[in-house]
C-alpha positions in Angstrom: 0.0 -0.1 0.0 1.3 3.4 -1.0 1.4 6.2 1.6 2.0 9.7 0.0 3.7 10.8 3.2 6.2 8.0 3.1 6.7 6.6 -0.3 8.6 8.9 -2.8 6.7 9.6 -6.0 7.8 11.1 -9.4 4.9 13.6 -9.9 4.3 15.7 -13.1 2.4 18.9 -12.8 1.0 20.2 -16.2 0.1 23.8 -16.5 1.3 25.3 -19.8 -0.1 28.8 -19.1 1.1 32.4 -20.0 -1.3 33.8 -17.4 -0.7 34.6 -13.8 -3.7 33.9 -11.6 -5.2 31.5 -9.1 -4.6 28.4 -11.1 -0.9 29.3 -11.5 -0.3 30.1 -7.7 -2.1 26.9 -6.9 0.3 24.9 -9.1 3.2 26.5 -7.3 1.7 25.8 -3.9 1.0 22.2 -4.7 4.5 21.6 -5.9 6.2 23.1 -3.0 4.1 21.1 -0.7 4.9 17.9 -2.2 8.5 18.6 -2.7 8.6 19.5 1.1 7.8 16.0 2.0 10.3 14.4 -0.2 8.8 13.9 -3.7 10.5 14.5 -6.9 8.3 17.1 -8.7 8.4 18.5 -12.4 6.6 21.4 -13.8 5.4 21.4 -17.3 5.1 25.0 -18.5 5.6 27.6 -21.0 9.3 28.8 -21.1 9.6 32.5 -20.2 5.9 32.7 -18.8 5.6 34.1 -15.2 4.7 30.7 -13.9 8.2 29.5 -15.1 9.9 32.6 -13.7 8.3 32.2 -10.3 9.1 28.4 -10.4 12.7 29.2 -11.2 12.8 31.4 -8.1 11.9 28.3 -6.1 14.4 26.1 -7.7 11.4 23.8 -9.2 12.5 21.4 -11.9 10.8 22.7 -15.3 10.3 21.1 -18.5 9.0 23.3 -21.4 6.1 23.3 -23.8 6.1 25.4 -26.9 2.3 25.3 -27.6 1.6 28.3 -25.1 -1.7 26.6 -24.0 -3.5 27.3 -27.1 -6.2 24.6 -28.3 -4.5 21.8 -29.8 -5.7 19.2 -32.2 -4.8 15.4 -32.5 -2.0 16.1 -35.1 -0.3 18.5 -32.6 -0.1 16.1 -29.8 3.3 14.6 -30.5 4.7 18.2 -30.3 3.9 18.7 -26.7 6.6 16.1 -25.9 4.3 14.6 -23.1 4.8 11.0 -24.1 8.5 11.3 -24.1 8.7 13.1 -20.6 6.2 10.5 -19.0 8.7 7.6 -19.8 12.0 9.5 -19.3 11.2 10.9 -15.9 9.5 7.7 -14.8 6.5 9.5 -13.7 4.2 7.9 -11.2 1.4 10.5 -10.8 0.3 13.3 -13.1 -1.7 16.4 -12.0 -3.1 18.5 -14.7 -4.5 22.1 -14.5 -5.0 23.0 -18.3 -8.0 21.4 -20.1 -6.6 21.6 -23.5 -3.7 19.3 -22.3 -5.8 16.9 -20.6 -6.7 15.0 -23.7 -3.2 14.3 -24.9 -2.4 13.2 -21.3 -5.4 10.9 -21.1 -4.5 9.4 -24.4 -0.8 8.7 -23.6 -1.5 7.3 -20.3 -3.5 4.5 -21.7 -0.1 2.8 -22.1 0.8 3.4 -18.5 -2.2 2.0 -16.5 -0.3 2.3 -13.2 -0.1 6.0 -13.3 -3.0 8.0 -12.1 -4.2 11.3 -13.8 -5.8 14.0 -11.7 -7.3 17.2 -13.0 -8.1 20.5 -11.1 -10.6 23.0 -12.4 -10.8 26.7 -11.6 -11.8 28.1 -14.9 -15.4 28.1 -16.3 -16.1 25.6 -19.2 -17.8 27.0 -22.2 -17.8 24.2 -24.6 -19.5 20.8 -24.4 -17.2 17.6 -24.3 -19.9 14.9 -24.4 -18.9 13.2 -27.7 -17.8 9.6 -27.6 -14.2 10.6 -28.3 -14.0 12.8 -25.2 -15.9 10.3 -23.2 -13.3 7.7 -23.8 -10.5 10.0 -22.6 -12.3 11.3 -19.6 -12.6 7.8 -18.3 -8.8 7.7 -18.0 -9.0 10.5 -15.5 -8.9 9.2 -12.0 -10.1 12.4 -10.1 -11.5 15.8 -10.7 -10.6 18.4 -8.0 -12.8 21.5 -7.5 -11.6 24.3 -5.2 -15.1 25.3 -4.4 -18.4 23.7 -4.7 -20.2 26.1 -7.0 -18.0 24.9 -10.0 -19.7 21.4 -9.5 -22.9 22.3 -11.8 -20.6 23.9 -14.6 -18.3 20.7 -14.7 -21.2 18.3 -15.0 -23.1 20.4 -17.5 -20.1 20.2 -19.9 -18.3 17.0 -19.2 -19.7 13.5 -19.2 -18.1 12.3 -15.9 -19.7 10.5 -12.9 -20.3 12.4 -9.7 -18.0 9.9 -7.7 -15.0 11.1 -9.4 -15.4 14.6 -8.3 -13.8 16.0 -5.1 -13.9 19.2 -3.2 -10.6 20.3 -2.0 -11.0 23.9 -0.7 -8.7 26.7 -1.5 -5.1 26.7 -0.2 -5.4 29.9 1.8 -2.7 30.9 4.4 -1.9 34.3 6.0 1.8 34.9 6.5 2.8 36.5 9.8 4.5 40.0 9.4 7.3 41.5 11.3 6.8 45.0 12.6 9.3 46.5 10.2 7.4 44.8 7.4 4.1 46.2 8.6 5.8 49.7 8.8 7.1 49.2 5.2 3.7 48.3 3.9 2.0 51.4 5.6 4.7 53.7 4.2 4.4 52.2 0.7 0.7 53.1 0.6 1.3 56.6 2.4 -1.0 55.8 5.2 0.6 58.5 7.3 -2.5 59.0 9.5 -4.8 60.2 6.8 -8.3 58.8 6.6 -8.9 57.4 2.9 -10.5 54.5 1.3 -7.9 51.9 0.0 -9.1 49.7 -3.0 -7.0 46.8 -4.2 -6.9 44.9 -7.4 -4.5 42.3 -9.0 -3.6 42.3 -12.6 -2.1 39.7 -14.9 -0.4 42.3 -17.2 -2.0 41.1 -20.4 -3.2 43.7 -22.9 -6.7 42.1 -22.9 -7.0 43.4 -19.5 -6.2 46.9 -20.3 -9.6 48.2 -21.0 -11.0 47.0 -17.5 -7.8 48.5 -15.7 -8.4 51.9 -17.5 -12.1 51.8 -16.5 -11.1 51.1 -12.9 -8.6 54.0 -12.8 -11.1 56.4 -14.3 -13.6 55.4 -11.7 -11.2 56.2 -8.9 -10.3 59.4 -10.6 -14.0 60.3 -10.8 -14.6 59.5 -7.0 -11.7 61.9 -6.1 -12.9 64.6 -8.5 -16.5 64.9 -6.8 -14.8 65.2 -3.4 -16.2 61.9 -2.2 -16.7 61.4 1.6 -12.9 60.5 1.9 -10.0 60.4 -0.7 -9.8 57.2 -2.6 -6.4 55.2 -3.3 -6.1 52.3 -5.7 -3.4 49.9 -5.2 -2.8 47.7 -8.4 -0.8 44.5 -7.7 1.3 42.5 -10.1 3.3 39.2 -10.0 6.3 40.7 -11.7 7.9 44.2 -11.9 5.5 46.5 -13.6 8.1 47.7 -16.2 8.1 44.1 -17.7 4.3 44.1 -18.4 2.7 44.7 -21.8 0.3 47.3 -20.6 2.6 49.3 -18.4 3.5 52.1 -20.9 -0.2 53.0 -21.3 -1.0 52.8 -17.5 2.1 54.8 -16.7 1.3 57.5 -19.3 -2.2 57.9 -18.0 -1.0 58.3 -14.5 1.7 60.9 -15.4 -0.5 63.0 -17.8 -3.5 63.1 -15.5 -1.4 63.6 -12.3 -2.8 60.4 -10.6 0.4 59.5 -8.8 -1.2 60.1 -5.3 -4.1 58.1 -5.9 -2.9 55.2 -8.1 -0.3 53.1 -6.7 1.6 50.2 -8.6 3.1 47.6 -6.3 5.0 44.3 -7.0 7.2 43.6 -3.9 4.7 42.3 -1.7 1.8 39.9 -2.2 -1.8 41.4 -2.0 -2.7 39.2 1.0 -0.1 41.1 3.0 -2.0 44.4 2.4 -5.4 43.2 3.3 -5.4 44.7 6.9 -5.2 48.1 5.2 -7.6 47.5 2.3 -11.4 48.5 2.4 -12.5 46.9 -1.0 -11.2 44.4 -3.3 -12.0 44.4 -6.9 -11.5 41.4 -9.2 -10.6 42.1 -12.8 -10.3 38.5 -14.0 -13.0 37.2 -16.1 -11.8 33.8 -16.8 -11.6 32.4 -13.3 -14.6 30.9 -11.2 -13.2 32.5 -8.1 -10.0 34.3 -7.6 -7.9 33.3 -4.6 -7.3 37.0 -3.6 -11.1 37.4 -3.6 -11.4 34.5 -1.2 -8.6 36.2 0.9 -10.5 39.4 1.1 -13.9 37.7 2.2 -12.0 35.8 4.9 -10.6 39.0 6.1 -13.9 40.7 6.1 -13.4 42.9 3.1 -16.2 43.5 0.6 -15.8 42.1 -2.9 -16.6 43.8 -6.2 -16.2 41.1 -9.1 -17.4 40.7 -12.7 -20.8 39.1 -12.9 -20.4 35.4 -13.6 -21.7 32.1 -12.1 -19.1 31.7 -9.3 -19.6 35.1 -7.9 -23.4 34.9 -8.2 -23.2 31.7 -6.3 -21.2 33.4 -3.3 -23.6 36.2 -3.0 -26.6 34.0 -3.1 -25.4 31.7 -0.3 -23.9 34.3 1.9 -25.9 37.6 1.1 -24.6 41.0 0.2 -21.1 40.6 1.1 -20.1 42.5 -2.0 -21.4 43.4 -5.5 -21.0 42.4 -9.2 -20.7 44.4 -12.3 -20.8 43.6 -15.9 -17.3 43.3 -17.4 -16.5 46.1 -19.7 -19.2 48.4 -18.3 -17.2 51.2 -16.8 -20.2 53.2 -15.7 -21.6 50.4 -13.5 -18.1 49.6 -12.2 -18.0 53.3 -10.9 -21.5 53.1 -9.5 -20.9 49.9 -7.6 -17.6 51.2 -6.0 -19.5 54.2 -4.7 -22.3 52.1 -3.6 -20.2 49.8 -1.4 -18.0 52.7 0.1 -21.2 54.7 1.0 -22.8 51.7 2.6 -19.7 50.3 3.9 -21.1 49.5 7.5 -23.9 47.5 6.1 -21.5 45.3 3.9 -19.2 44.6 6.9 -22.2 43.7 9.2 -23.2 41.1 6.7 -19.8 39.6 6.2 -19.5 39.3 10.0 -22.7 37.5 10.1 -21.6 35.1 7.4 -18.1 34.7 8.5 -18.4 31.1 9.6 -20.3 30.1 6.5 -17.7 31.9 4.2 -14.8 29.9 6.1 -16.7 26.6 5.5 -17.6 27.5 1.8 -13.7 27.9 1.0 -12.8 25.0 3.5 -10.0 27.0 5.0 -7.2 25.0 6.4 -8.2 21.7 4.7 -6.5 21.9 1.3 -3.3 19.9 1.8 -5.0 17.3 4.0 -7.5 16.8 1.1 -4.8 16.9 -1.6 -2.8 14.2 0.2 -5.8 12.0 0.8 -6.9 12.2 -2.9 -3.2 11.3 -4.1 -3.2 8.2 -1.8 -6.6 7.3 -3.1 -5.8 7.2 -6.8 -2.3 5.6 -6.4 -3.5 2.8 -4.4 -6.5 2.3 -6.7 -4.2 2.0 -9.5 -1.9 -0.2 -7.6 -4.7 -2.8 -6.8 -6.1 -2.9 -10.3 -2.8 -3.1 -12.3 -0.2 -4.7 -10.1 
């Protein structure tokens, strides 16, 4: 019998993504957790992507994909190199996070019946995969992991898989403890020198497709300050790498400089957003492709109202826990501005609702249970394959 805490495994994590979001941060966290207890871990990623650069900082072994996460058909599968790496590295467990690459993995792993295949969802599925061809490949997937329960209906609607192969893992939320000097650095970096102001936080991926929503957010903050709102409004934009390296930095910096927004728009990359949450009053999600952003979960757990694009995951949170935030139509700058003002003007009401729902929110995100659930599921699929194919 295999014990994931005692028996060393060679684990391949597949995430050839050029984005930087919840999924990519989850991959890094999973790899570090398994490497810490002695397993050999490998990350299949896009060379030069932010995920690769972050993995390199952590000395994670990376193997590269040149497909850049685009949709790939059957003729392109050999170019992924997955079949070669599965044999060369003697992989004993595969954990995939990218749906486009689940199909070649499921196909190649049919010749390796002892190797389990796990898939983690966090993105909304928008295409049906219920044809016989997809069904035969989905049978090779041992387990589908969902960070939160509201993804469940979306998965069953588009994929023909039995409910018994779906598990809820929760989100791997942890709050670092800060030293006093770090707290002072953070306070100084957002210019909180005893001044009363509203502080809004948002995380950006740095892609040009996010530019429009980012500019709308900047304009909303500019508008609130121009009408002499009840308190000045500051916006902190967080990134995973240096701002100067982002595609959209020139346009953002030009706008800030031309309209003298330097005092109200702050660009930060030295600390993670979760470290600033004690000083943020409103968290705004700009991502439209994730079911739930991890920083949004951090914010709600820290009793900070949430403003997010209107999609199924966000609607589910508000329907279950009440008015703990608001949603807006992605791309609608006017509604974004109205919702920000609405939350800040009725801030006490939102805080009271979050306080009332605190226990339910913690249970919803299954705080603190993620690693225990991950290890249990790894044990489960490894031992099942061992019994059937030894």
